[in-house]
MIPAVEX-39712 format. One line per field, with one value per atom (N, C-alpha, C, CB): residue number from 0; residue in one letter; chain; atom name; x, y, z. Coordinates in nm, 3 decimals, padded with zeros to 5 digits. Glycine has a CB too. Example, Ala and Ser with C-alpha at 12.3 -4.5 7.8 and 13.67 -1.06 7.14 Angstrom:
<sekes>
k c(0, 0, 0, 0, 1, 1, 1, 1)
r c(a, a, a, a, s, s, s, s)
c c(A, A, A, A, A, A, A, A)
a c(N, CA, C, CB, N, CA, C, CB)
px c(01.319, 01.230, 01.320, 01.131, 01.285, 01.367, 01.290, 01.408)
py c(-00.569, -00.450, -00.330, -00.447, -00.225, -00.106, 00.003, -00.060)
pz c(00.780, 00.780, 00.780, 00.905, 00.708, 00.714, 00.787, 00.572)
</sekes>
This chain:
<sekes>
k c(0, 0, 0, 0, 1, 1, 1, 1, 2, 2, 2, 2, 3, 3, 3, 3, 4, 4, 4, 4, 5, 5, 5, 5, 6, 6, 6, 6, 7, 7, 7, 7, 8, 8, 8, 8, 9, 9, 9, 9, 10, 10, 10, 10, 11, 11, 11, 11, 12, 12, 12, 12, 13, 13, 13, 13, 14, 14, 14, 14, 15, 15, 15, 15, 16, 16, 16, 16, 17, 17, 17, 17, 18, 18, 18, 18, 19, 19, 19, 19, 20, 20, 20, 20, 21, 21, 21, 21, 22, 22, 22, 22, 23, 23, 23, 23, 24, 24, 24, 24, 25, 25, 25, 25, 26, 26, 26, 26, 27, 27, 27, 27, 28, 28, 28, 28, 29, 29, 29, 29, 30, 30, 30, 30, 31, 31, 31, 31, 32, 32, 32, 32, 33, 33, 33, 33, 34, 34, 34, 34, 35, 35, 35, 35, 36, 36, 36, 36, 37, 37, 37, 37, 38, 38, 38, 38, 39, 39, 39, 39, 40, 40, 40, 40, 41, 41, 41, 41, 42, 42, 42, 42, 43, 43, 43, 43, 44, 44, 44, 44, 45, 45, 45, 45, 46, 46, 46, 46, 47, 47, 47, 47, 48, 48, 48, 48, 49, 49, 49, 49, 50, 50, 50, 50, 51, 51, 51, 51, 52, 52, 52, 52, 53, 53, 53, 53, 54, 54, 54, 54, 55, 55, 55, 55, 56, 56, 56, 56, 57, 57, 57, 57, 58, 58, 58, 58, 59, 59, 59, 59, 60, 60, 60, 60, 61, 61, 61, 61, 62, 62, 62, 62, 63, 63, 63, 63, 64, 64, 64, 64, 65, 65, 65, 65, 66, 66, 66, 66, 67, 67, 67, 67, 68, 68, 68, 68, 69, 69, 69, 69, 70, 70, 70, 70, 71, 71, 71, 71, 72, 72, 72, 72, 73, 73, 73, 73, 74, 74, 74, 74, 75, 75, 75, 75, 76, 76, 76, 76, 77, 77, 77, 77, 78, 78, 78, 78, 79, 79, 79, 79, 80, 80, 80, 80, 81, 81, 81, 81, 82, 82, 82, 82, 83, 83, 83, 83, 84, 84, 84, 84, 85, 85, 85, 85, 86, 86, 86, 86, 87, 87, 87, 87, 88, 88, 88, 88, 89, 89, 89, 89, 90, 90, 90, 90, 91, 91, 91, 91, 92, 92, 92, 92, 93, 93, 93, 93, 94, 94, 94, 94, 95, 95, 95, 95)
r c(x, x, x, x, x, x, x, x, x, x, x, x, x, x, x, x, x, x, x, x, x, x, x, x, x, x, x, x, x, x, x, x, x, x, x, x, x, x, x, x, x, x, x, x, x, x, x, x, x, x, x, x, x, x, x, x, x, x, x, x, x, x, x, x, x, x, x, x, x, x, x, x, x, x, x, x, x, x, x, x, x, x, x, x, x, x, x, x, x, x, x, x, x, x, x, x, x, x, x, x, x, x, x, x, x, x, x, x, x, x, x, x, x, x, x, x, x, x, x, x, x, x, x, x, x, x, x, x, x, x, x, x, x, x, x, x, x, x, x, x, x, x, x, x, x, x, x, x, x, x, x, x, x, x, x, x, x, x, x, x, x, x, x, x, x, x, x, x, x, x, x, x, x, x, x, x, x, x, x, x, x, x, x, x, x, x, x, x, x, x, x, x, x, x, x, x, x, x, x, x, x, x, x, x, x, x, x, x, x, x, x, x, x, x, x, x, x, x, x, x, x, x, x, x, x, x, x, x, x, x, x, x, x, x, x, x, x, x, x, x, x, x, x, x, x, x, x, x, x, x, x, x, x, x, x, x, x, x, x, x, x, x, x, x, x, x, x, x, x, x, x, x, x, x, x, x, x, x, x, x, x, x, x, x, x, x, x, x, x, x, x, x, x, x, x, x, x, x, x, x, x, x, x, x, x, x, x, x, x, x, x, x, x, x, x, x, x, x, x, x, x, x, x, x, x, x, x, x, x, x, x, x, x, x, x, x, x, x, x, x, x, x, x, x, x, x, x, x, x, x, x, x, x, x, x, x, x, x, x, x, x, x, x, x, x, x, x, x, x, x, x, x, x, x, x, x, x, x, x, x, x, x, x, x)
c c(A, A, A, A, A, A, A, A, A, A, A, A, A, A, A, A, A, A, A, A, A, A, A, A, A, A, A, A, A, A, A, A, A, A, A, A, A, A, A, A, A, A, A, A, A, A, A, A, A, A, A, A, A, A, A, A, A, A, A, A, A, A, A, A, A, A, A, A, A, A, A, A, A, A, A, A, A, A, A, A, A, A, A, A, A, A, A, A, A, A, A, A, A, A, A, A, A, A, A, A, A, A, A, A, A, A, A, A, A, A, A, A, A, A, A, A, A, A, A, A, A, A, A, A, A, A, A, A, A, A, A, A, A, A, A, A, A, A, A, A, A, A, A, A, A, A, A, A, A, A, A, A, A, A, A, A, A, A, A, A, A, A, A, A, A, A, A, A, A, A, A, A, A, A, A, A, A, A, A, A, A, A, A, A, A, A, A, A, A, A, A, A, A, A, A, A, A, A, A, A, A, A, A, A, A, A, A, A, A, A, A, A, A, A, A, A, A, A, A, A, A, A, A, A, A, A, A, A, A, A, A, A, A, A, A, A, A, A, A, A, A, A, A, A, A, A, A, A, A, A, A, A, A, A, A, A, A, A, A, A, A, A, A, A, A, A, A, A, A, A, A, A, A, A, A, A, A, A, A, A, A, A, A, A, A, A, A, A, A, A, A, A, A, A, A, A, A, A, A, A, A, A, A, A, A, A, A, A, A, A, A, A, A, A, A, A, A, A, A, A, A, A, A, A, A, A, A, A, A, A, A, A, A, A, A, A, A, A, A, A, A, A, A, A, A, A, A, A, A, A, A, A, A, A, A, A, A, A, A, A, A, A, A, A, A, A, A, A, A, A, A, A, A, A, A, A, A, A, A, A, A, A, A, A)
a c(N, CA, C, CB, N, CA, C, CB, N, CA, C, CB, N, CA, C, CB, N, CA, C, CB, N, CA, C, CB, N, CA, C, CB, N, CA, C, CB, N, CA, C, CB, N, CA, C, CB, N, CA, C, CB, N, CA, C, CB, N, CA, C, CB, N, CA, C, CB, N, CA, C, CB, N, CA, C, CB, N, CA, C, CB, N, CA, C, CB, N, CA, C, CB, N, CA, C, CB, N, CA, C, CB, N, CA, C, CB, N, CA, C, CB, N, CA, C, CB, N, CA, C, CB, N, CA, C, CB, N, CA, C, CB, N, CA, C, CB, N, CA, C, CB, N, CA, C, CB, N, CA, C, CB, N, CA, C, CB, N, CA, C, CB, N, CA, C, CB, N, CA, C, CB, N, CA, C, CB, N, CA, C, CB, N, CA, C, CB, N, CA, C, CB, N, CA, C, CB, N, CA, C, CB, N, CA, C, CB, N, CA, C, CB, N, CA, C, CB, N, CA, C, CB, N, CA, C, CB, N, CA, C, CB, N, CA, C, CB, N, CA, C, CB, N, CA, C, CB, N, CA, C, CB, N, CA, C, CB, N, CA, C, CB, N, CA, C, CB, N, CA, C, CB, N, CA, C, CB, N, CA, C, CB, N, CA, C, CB, N, CA, C, CB, N, CA, C, CB, N, CA, C, CB, N, CA, C, CB, N, CA, C, CB, N, CA, C, CB, N, CA, C, CB, N, CA, C, CB, N, CA, C, CB, N, CA, C, CB, N, CA, C, CB, N, CA, C, CB, N, CA, C, CB, N, CA, C, CB, N, CA, C, CB, N, CA, C, CB, N, CA, C, CB, N, CA, C, CB, N, CA, C, CB, N, CA, C, CB, N, CA, C, CB, N, CA, C, CB, N, CA, C, CB, N, CA, C, CB, N, CA, C, CB, N, CA, C, CB, N, CA, C, CB, N, CA, C, CB, N, CA, C, CB, N, CA, C, CB, N, CA, C, CB, N, CA, C, CB, N, CA, C, CB, N, CA, C, CB, N, CA, C, CB, N, CA, C, CB, N, CA, C, CB, N, CA, C, CB)
px c(00.089, -00.013, 00.091, -00.216, 00.197, 00.265, 00.404, 00.188, 00.537, 00.633, 00.649, 00.759, 00.708, 00.781, 00.893, 00.775, 00.921, 01.061, 01.185, 01.047, 01.088, 01.136, 01.022, 01.145, 00.965, 00.867, 00.803, 00.768, 00.714, 00.599, 00.508, 00.583, 00.398, 00.254, 00.213, 00.122, 00.128, 00.070, -00.068, 00.136, -00.160, -00.296, -00.316, -00.328, -00.366, -00.383, -00.549, -00.206, -00.564, -00.631, -00.646, -00.706, -00.714, -00.693, -00.813, -00.673, -00.835, -00.927, -01.046, -00.990, -01.106, -01.185, -01.285, -01.225, -01.329, -01.414, -01.313, -01.549, -01.202, -01.088, -01.101, -01.148, -01.079, -01.120, -01.005, -01.171, -01.032, -00.931, -00.817, -01.009, -00.713, -00.595, -00.461, -00.548, -00.456, -00.331, -00.210, -00.343, -00.084, 00.010, 00.134, 00.002, 00.220, 00.329, 00.393, 00.357, 00.512, 00.647, 00.731, 00.743, 00.864, 00.938, 01.060, 00.917, 01.163, 01.255, 01.374, 01.360, 01.391, 01.471, 01.594, 01.462, 01.653, 01.784, 01.811, 01.838, 01.722, 01.791, 01.734, 01.727, 01.843, 01.871, 01.798, 02.019, 01.720, 01.583, 01.527, 01.522, 01.456, 01.297, 01.269, 01.335, 01.359, 01.301, 01.285, 01.369, 01.329, 01.294, 01.138, 01.402, 01.167, 01.024, 00.914, 01.029, 00.946, 00.836, 00.802, 00.822, 00.864, 00.779, 00.712, 00.891, 00.783, 00.709, 00.592, 00.778, 00.587, 00.455, 00.376, 00.442, 00.379, 00.325, 00.284, 00.434, 00.348, 00.280, 00.215, 00.379, 00.178, 00.142, 00.027, 00.256, -00.015, -00.081, -00.202, -00.006, -00.128, -00.231, -00.256, -00.198, -00.239, -00.301, -00.418, -00.223, -00.439, -00.537, -00.614, -00.501, -00.752, -00.889, -00.951, -00.958, -00.982, -01.038, -01.098, -00.918, -01.186, -01.300, -01.196, -01.565, -01.099, -01.056, -00.901, -01.083, -00.849, -00.702, -00.737, -00.557, -00.690, -00.669, -00.640, -00.613, -00.784, -00.746, -00.575, -00.892, -00.503, -00.429, -00.490, -00.313, -00.447, -00.531, -00.461, -00.509, -00.342, -00.232, -00.063, -00.292, 00.025, 00.187, 00.253, 00.263, 00.292, 00.378, 00.553, 00.355, 00.630, 00.795, 00.826, 00.870, 00.902, 00.935, 01.109, 00.863, 01.211, 01.327, 01.372, 01.376, 01.330, 01.352, 01.264, 01.383, 01.136, 01.065, 01.072, 00.803, 01.079, 01.124, 00.963, 01.110, 00.941, 00.875, 00.733, 00.959, 00.640, 00.496, 00.409, 00.373, 00.318, 00.202, 00.080, 00.225, -00.036, -00.169, -00.236, -00.237, -00.296, -00.380, -00.535, -00.284, -00.641, -00.762, -00.754, -00.839, -00.807, -00.774, -00.881, -00.769, -00.823, -00.926, -00.981, -00.797, -01.059, -01.009, -01.000, -01.079, -01.020, -00.992, -00.897, -01.070, -00.799, -00.640, -00.573, -00.691, -00.474, -00.371, -00.433, -00.234, -00.386, -00.368, -00.277, -00.313, -00.195, -00.082, -00.123, 00.045, -00.206, -00.291, -00.390, -00.336, -00.462, -00.555, -00.528, -00.592, -00.380, -00.359, -00.261, -00.314, -00.220, -00.101, -00.088, 00.048, -00.200, -00.224, -00.382, -00.173, -00.379, -00.524, -00.621, -00.532, -00.692, -00.810, -00.962, -00.826, -00.985, -01.113, -01.228, -01.135, -01.244, -01.339, -01.334, -01.300, -01.407, -01.413, -01.387, -01.569, -01.278, -01.286, -01.366, -01.121, -01.479, -01.528, -01.477, -01.663, -01.465, -01.429, -01.505, -01.238, -01.524, -01.672, -01.557, -01.837, -01.600, -01.565, -01.641, -01.527, -01.575, -01.688, -01.643, -01.783, -01.655, -01.621, -01.675, -01.535)
py c(-00.133, -00.030, 00.146, -00.074, 00.126, 00.255, 00.232, 00.342, 00.324, 00.296, 00.422, 00.264, 00.465, 00.564, 00.565, 00.546, 00.687, 00.648, 00.540, 00.687, 00.491, 00.327, 00.267, 00.329, 00.228, 00.105, 00.068, 00.110, -00.031, -00.075, -00.055, -00.191, -00.018, -00.088, -00.144, 00.018, -00.295, -00.363, -00.371, -00.499, -00.433, -00.475, -00.616, -00.464, -00.603, -00.814, -00.776, -00.945, -00.958, -00.973, -01.063, -00.958, -01.069, -01.081, -01.177, -00.951, -01.248, -01.337, -01.411, -01.251, -01.443, -01.515, -01.472, -01.559, -01.362, -01.330, -01.221, -01.299, -01.228, -01.206, -01.056, -01.276, -00.956, -00.827, -00.754, -00.763, -00.646, -00.580, -00.477, -00.504, -00.520, -00.414, -00.400, -00.502, -00.254, -00.219, -00.267, -00.097, -00.310, -00.359, -00.316, -00.505, -00.226, -00.123, -00.242, 00.057, -00.256, -00.396, -00.189, -00.587, -00.211, -00.177, -00.169, -00.127, -00.100, -00.196, -00.216, -00.083, -00.373, -00.401, -00.374, -00.542, -00.359, -00.311, -00.145, -00.352, -00.100, 00.035, 00.076, 00.170, 00.140, 00.113, 00.220, 00.104, 00.291, 00.455, 00.318, 00.677, 00.232, 00.118, 00.072, -00.073, 00.049, 00.030, 00.141, -00.060, 00.248, 00.383, 00.397, 00.504, 00.409, 00.437, 00.355, 00.459, 00.240, 00.166, 00.131, 00.097, 00.149, 00.185, 00.319, 00.198, 00.415, 00.574, 00.549, 00.713, 00.494, 00.478, 00.396, 00.451, 00.281, 00.191, 00.309, 00.065, 00.352, 00.418, 00.523, 00.471, 00.608, 00.740, 00.645, 00.844, 00.543, 00.492, 00.417, 00.432, 00.349, 00.288, 00.345, 00.179, 00.494, 00.555, 00.642, 00.599, 00.693, 00.784, 00.722, 00.849, 00.719, 00.683, 00.805, 00.646, 00.850, 00.973, 00.958, 01.088, 01.014, 00.913, 00.958, 01.014, 01.029, 01.065, 01.032, 01.199, 00.955, 00.892, 00.710, 00.969, 00.649, 00.513, 00.463, 00.469, 00.351, 00.274, 00.143, 00.211, 00.182, 00.019, -00.095, 00.012, -00.177, -00.362, -00.430, -00.504, -00.419, -00.487, -00.483, -00.671, -00.574, -00.536, -00.653, -00.396, -00.668, -00.797, -00.783, -00.831, -00.845, -00.788, -00.982, -00.679, -00.987, -01.100, -01.085, -01.140, -01.167, -01.158, -01.185, -01.234, -01.253, -01.276, -01.247, -01.376, -01.198, -01.096, -00.935, -01.160, -00.881, -00.714, -00.723, -00.591, -00.588, -00.541, -00.469, -00.475, -00.544, -00.479, -00.422, -00.640, -00.297, -00.236, -00.269, -00.093, -00.305, -00.370, -00.213, -00.504, -00.196, -00.091, -00.149, -00.015, -00.041, -00.038, -00.026, 00.070, -00.105, -00.051, 00.054, -00.184, 00.134, 00.289, 00.325, 00.465, 00.269, 00.305, 00.470, 00.231, 00.448, 00.611, 00.712, 00.691, 00.571, 00.656, 00.726, 00.840, 00.756, 00.836, 00.979, 00.880, 01.055, 01.160, 01.250, 01.125, 01.212, 01.267, 01.283, 01.168, 01.165, 01.210, 01.263, 01.116, 01.306, 01.412, 01.526, 01.395, 01.554, 01.686, 01.726, 01.702, 01.605, 01.672, 01.605, 01.648, 01.512, 01.471, 01.482, 01.319, 01.404, 01.428, 01.378, 01.331, 01.409, 01.395, 01.339, 01.550, 01.216, 01.156, 01.237, 00.977, 01.238, 01.257, 01.416, 01.165, 01.471, 01.598, 01.606, 01.651, 01.682, 01.669, 01.809, 01.651, 01.800, 01.907, 01.947, 01.877, 02.072, 02.107, 02.229, 02.153, 02.217, 02.342, 02.383, 02.259, 02.526, 02.636, 02.692, 02.714, 02.679, 02.837, 02.897, 02.848, 03.077, 03.130, 03.222, 03.149)
pz c(00.008, -00.042, 00.022, 00.060, 00.076, 00.099, 00.149, 00.198, 00.109, 00.195, 00.303, 00.113, 00.385, 00.483, 00.462, 00.614, 00.546, 00.608, 00.664, 00.673, 00.728, 00.839, 00.797, 01.050, 00.746, 00.705, 00.583, 00.772, 00.549, 00.457, 00.502, 00.416, 00.436, 00.508, 00.391, 00.582, 00.446, 00.342, 00.393, 00.307, 00.354, 00.327, 00.376, 00.179, 00.515, 00.533, 00.609, 00.709, 00.628, 00.727, 00.812, 00.704, 00.929, 01.038, 01.109, 01.080, 01.202, 01.273, 01.187, 01.381, 01.228, 01.188, 01.095, 01.276, 01.098, 01.028, 00.966, 01.094, 00.930, 00.780, 00.795, 00.586, 00.932, 00.908, 00.847, 01.031, 00.754, 00.683, 00.764, 00.582, 00.742, 00.860, 00.790, 01.039, 00.783, 00.774, 00.870, 00.777, 00.804, 00.890, 00.831, 00.911, 00.936, 00.885, 00.944, 00.939, 00.871, 00.909, 00.933, 00.687, 01.063, 00.996, 00.967, 00.995, 00.910, 00.834, 01.026, 00.631, 00.999, 01.123, 01.074, 01.187, 00.936, 00.939, 00.966, 00.805, 01.004, 01.030, 01.207, 00.888, 01.264, 01.406, 01.428, 01.468, 01.383, 01.450, 01.408, 01.348, 01.402, 01.374, 01.532, 01.249, 01.609, 01.738, 01.826, 01.803, 01.824, 01.868, 01.818, 01.801, 01.691, 01.633, 01.632, 01.514, 01.685, 01.704, 01.779, 01.667, 01.936, 02.093, 02.088, 02.237, 02.009, 02.025, 01.972, 01.943, 01.836, 01.807, 01.871, 01.701, 01.912, 02.003, 02.106, 02.057, 02.182, 02.314, 02.257, 02.435, 02.175, 02.124, 02.067, 02.017, 01.994, 01.922, 01.976, 01.860, 02.082, 02.211, 02.311, 02.274, 02.390, 02.430, 02.348, 02.487, 02.256, 02.167, 02.132, 02.059, 02.153, 02.141, 02.072, 02.282, 01.910, 01.867, 01.707, 01.882, 01.691, 01.629, 01.412, 01.679, 01.470, 01.352, 01.308, 01.350, 01.436, 01.403, 01.428, 01.539, 01.324, 01.340, 01.419, 01.290, 01.481, 01.565, 01.541, 01.577, 01.651, 01.660, 01.709, 01.746, 01.611, 01.654, 01.770, 01.508, 01.701, 01.793, 01.710, 01.820, 01.774, 01.731, 01.771, 01.811, 01.676, 01.648, 01.682, 01.475, 01.762, 01.772, 01.743, 01.990, 01.578, 01.548, 01.558, 01.407, 01.614, 01.610, 01.466, 01.705, 01.372, 01.251, 01.180, 01.228, 01.200, 01.030, 01.128, 00.951, 01.214, 01.202, 01.333, 00.969, 01.330, 01.399, 01.341, 01.460, 01.404, 01.282, 01.407, 01.161, 01.350, 01.396, 01.311, 01.403, 01.374, 01.342, 01.342, 01.471, 01.275, 01.222, 01.154, 01.106, 01.246, 01.155, 01.003, 01.194, 00.953, 00.800, 00.733, 00.696, 00.682, 00.688, 00.515, 00.758, 00.413, 00.307, 00.267, 00.223, 00.117, 00.042, 00.040, 00.076, 00.077, 00.008, 00.166, -00.149, 00.110, 00.204, 00.275, 00.106, 00.334, 00.400, 00.302, 00.536, 00.275, 00.187, 00.036, 00.195, -00.036, -00.168, -00.137, -00.260, -00.062, -00.005, 00.007, 00.099, 00.051, 00.094, -00.005, 00.243, -00.121, -00.199, -00.349, -00.111, -00.368, -00.507, -00.552, -00.522, -00.642, -00.760, -00.677, -00.927, -00.608, -00.543, -00.652, -00.474, -00.603, -00.678, -00.610, -00.658, -00.511, -00.406, -00.381, -00.271, -00.363, -00.308, -00.118, -00.361, -00.073, 00.076, 00.139, 00.139, 00.164, 00.242, 00.398, 00.245, 00.382, 00.574, 00.609, 00.623, 00.670, 00.787, 00.849, 00.938, 00.875, 00.946, 01.018, 00.886, 01.157, 01.238, 01.276, 01.344, 01.271, 01.368, 01.415, 01.364)
</sekes>
């Protein structure tokens, strides 16, 4: 699905109901990956808001690497909506 500075993101399915998830695999070769993993795990597991994608779980595997599992949200990435070609329009409401 995508690539970040220290990670790759894949779409997957988990559980009996085959729930769609986004799996973020941090680059195990990068020295900063373990720090980034711990930081993101602490932050993502403590935030609960309707505009933040919830963390479903995580995995630490000595051979395969570090994984963060998020609920899958369709509609593309935030970066695509902010900087790319948008197929649907975003509606922003402001009150002053």
